[in-house]
C-alpha positions in Angstrom: -1.5 -3.8 -56.6 1.8 -2.3 -57.7 4.6 -0.9 -55.7 6.1 2.6 -56.3 9.8 2.4 -56.7 12.5 5.1 -56.9 15.4 4.3 -59.2 18.7 6.0 -59.8 20.8 4.6 -62.7 22.1 5.0 -66.2 20.3 4.3 -69.5 21.9 1.3 -71.2 20.8 2.6 -74.7 18.7 5.4 -76.2 15.0 5.1 -75.5 13.0 3.5 -78.3 9.8 5.2 -79.3 6.9 3.5 -80.9 3.2 4.2 -81.3 0.3 1.9 -80.3 -2.5 1.1 -82.8 -4.5 3.9 -81.1 -1.7 6.4 -81.6 -0.3 6.5 -78.1 3.4 7.2 -77.8 5.3 4.4 -76.0 9.0 4.6 -75.0 10.9 1.6 -73.8 14.4 1.7 -72.3 16.5 -0.1 -69.7 18.1 1.6 -66.7 21.0 -0.1 -64.8 21.6 0.6 -61.2 24.4 -0.5 -58.9 26.3 0.3 -55.7 30.0 1.1 -55.8 32.1 -0.5 -53.0 35.7 -1.0 -52.4 36.8 -4.6 -52.4 38.8 -5.1 -49.2 40.8 -7.9 -50.7 41.9 -6.2 -53.9 41.5 -2.6 -52.8 39.7 -1.9 -56.1 36.3 -0.3 -56.6 33.6 -2.5 -58.0 29.9 -2.4 -58.8 27.7 -4.7 -56.6 24.0 -5.3 -56.5 23.7 -4.6 -60.3 20.1 -4.5 -61.4 18.6 -3.9 -64.8 15.2 -2.3 -64.9 13.0 -2.6 -68.0 11.1 0.7 -68.1 8.2 2.0 -70.2 6.7 5.5 -70.5 3.6 6.6 -72.2 2.2 9.7 -74.0 4.0 13.0 -73.7 6.4 11.6 -71.1 7.5 9.0 -73.7 8.2 11.6 -76.3 10.0 13.8 -73.8 12.2 10.8 -72.7 13.2 10.0 -76.3 14.0 13.7 -77.0 15.9 14.4 -73.8 17.7 11.2 -72.6 20.5 9.3 -74.3 22.5 6.2 -73.6 24.7 6.7 -70.5 22.5 9.5 -69.0 22.2 9.1 -65.3 18.5 9.4 -64.4 16.4 9.7 -61.3 12.9 8.1 -61.8 9.8 7.1 -60.0 7.5 4.5 -61.3 5.2 1.6 -60.5 6.6 -1.9 -60.5 4.4 -4.2 -62.6 4.8 -7.9 -63.1 4.3 -9.1 -66.7 3.6 -12.8 -67.5 3.6 -14.6 -70.8 4.1 -18.0 -72.3 7.3 -18.6 -74.3 6.3 -19.4 -77.9 9.2 -21.8 -78.5 9.3 -23.8 -75.2 5.7 -23.3 -73.9 7.1 -22.4 -70.5 5.5 -19.6 -68.5 7.8 -16.6 -68.1 7.5 -13.4 -66.1 9.4 -10.2 -65.3 9.0 -7.1 -63.4 9.0 -3.9 -65.4 8.6 -0.3 -64.3 5.9 2.0 -65.6 7.6 5.4 -65.4 5.6 8.2 -63.8 8.4 10.8 -63.4 12.0 10.9 -64.8 14.7 13.4 -65.2 18.5 13.6 -65.6 20.5 13.4 -62.4 22.3 16.7 -61.8 24.9 15.1 -59.5 27.6 15.2 -62.3 25.8 17.0 -65.1 23.8 20.1 -66.0 20.6 20.3 -67.9 18.6 23.1 -69.6 14.9 22.6 -69.0 12.3 23.8 -71.5 8.6 23.6 -71.1 7.0 21.0 -73.4 3.7 21.5 -75.0 0.7 19.7 -73.5 -0.2 16.3 -74.9 -2.3 16.8 -78.0 -2.2 19.1 -81.0 -1.6 22.5 -79.3 2.2 22.5 -79.1 3.6 25.9 -78.2 7.1 25.2 -79.3 8.8 23.8 -82.4 11.6 21.4 -82.0 14.4 20.8 -84.5 15.7 17.5 -83.4 17.6 16.8 -80.1 19.0 19.9 -78.6 17.8 22.0 -81.5 16.6 25.6 -81.4 13.2 26.1 -79.9 10.6 28.8 -80.3 8.9 29.8 -77.1 5.7 31.8 -76.8 6.2 35.5 -75.9 5.6 36.3 -72.3 6.1 32.7 -71.1 7.7 33.2 -67.6 9.1 29.7 -67.6 11.1 30.2 -70.9 14.0 31.7 -69.1 15.0 33.6 -66.0 15.1 36.9 -67.9 12.2 39.2 -68.3 10.5 39.2 -71.7 9.1 42.5 -72.6 5.8 43.9 -71.2 4.7 42.9 -67.7 5.2 39.1 -68.2 8.8 38.9 -66.9 10.3 38.4 -63.5 11.0 42.1 -63.0 8.0 43.2 -60.8 7.1 42.6 -57.2 4.6 39.9 -58.1 5.5 36.4 -59.4 4.5 35.9 -63.0 1.8 33.3 -62.1 
């Protein structure tokens, strides 16, 4: 059984995207979390309880992480803690670590802003075209989530009824 853990921290490097033999997208990255406290002896602020979390995301979430998050980004995530065990090839010793299988992740808006765009569903039917990180995107006409402004016809936010 795995425990659900919430984590707030910063990416230590850009997420790394690879694909499994079956074609599943897999993103791996590390998040560091800590608490800031004032040292009563030196009167200086310092990080305490520093923890590095090895994280992994799969499928569409993995691709979205790589496209949206970069080194230093403060993130808020929820995932399942999972213990991994293996035998060290060089020493033969048994090793283990706890990693986090990410279920939800996003940038923290405490000290930043973000523009959110709807990603296509996992699979071939993407509704948008991306031109690299932060590039221009084409959004389907009438998509009410594309922006807060009405988009022609009755598909915008202008009427009495919500667009969904």
